[in-house]
N, C-alpha and C positions, 0 to 999 in steps of 0.2 A: 528716489529710485527704489523700486520694490525688490526685495530679496528673492532669490530663486528658491522655490520650494521643491524639495526632493520628493518624488512620488513614491509612496509605499507600494511594495509588490503585493499582489493579491494571492492568497492561498486558495488553491483549488479545493473546495469543500468536499467534493465527491471523493477525491484522493485522500483527504485528511480523515475521512470516516473509514477508509479501507486499509490504510497503512499506518504503522506506528514505528518510530525510530527506536532502535535498541541502544543500549549503552555503548556498544562497540561500533556504532555507526551504520549498522545494517538496518534494513526495513523488514518488519515481519508482517505477514498477511495470512488470510485464510486460503484454504485450498478451493479450487473450483470443483464442479461436478457433484455437488451434494444437495441440490435443490429439488430435482425431479428426476423421473425415470430411475428410481432407486431399486426396483425389483430385480433387474438383471445384474446389478452389481453385488459382488460377494460381501459377506459380513466383514471380512478382513479388510477389504478395500474401503468400505464405508467408515470403518473404525479408524483407519489411518488417515482418511481425509478430514477427520475432525481436528486433528492437530494443526497448530500453526506452522508455517514454513517461512523461509527467508526468500526475499525477492532475488532473482537471478542478477548476477553482476552486470549483464548487458542492459538491464532496465533501471539501474539505480540512478543514472544521470537524469533520465526523464522524470523520475519521481522527485528528485531533489529540486528540479526546476519548478515543479508544481507545488512543492512544500518549501518555500524559501526560508521559513523560520523554524523548521523542524530540527 
């Protein structure tokens, strides 16, 4: 009789490249809106968009589902 093999969960590689888990359990990511159409955005706005941010609490469950081993 063959033993049952537990299937490994797959990591979503697109999500793995965009999000990193912090030591406190949050996920950090880059800001959006810094790729094109930059001439109309102020210097202050573009400078603040360079910084990393944390993912909103309402999206953490979805990211954890896509990164099972994070």
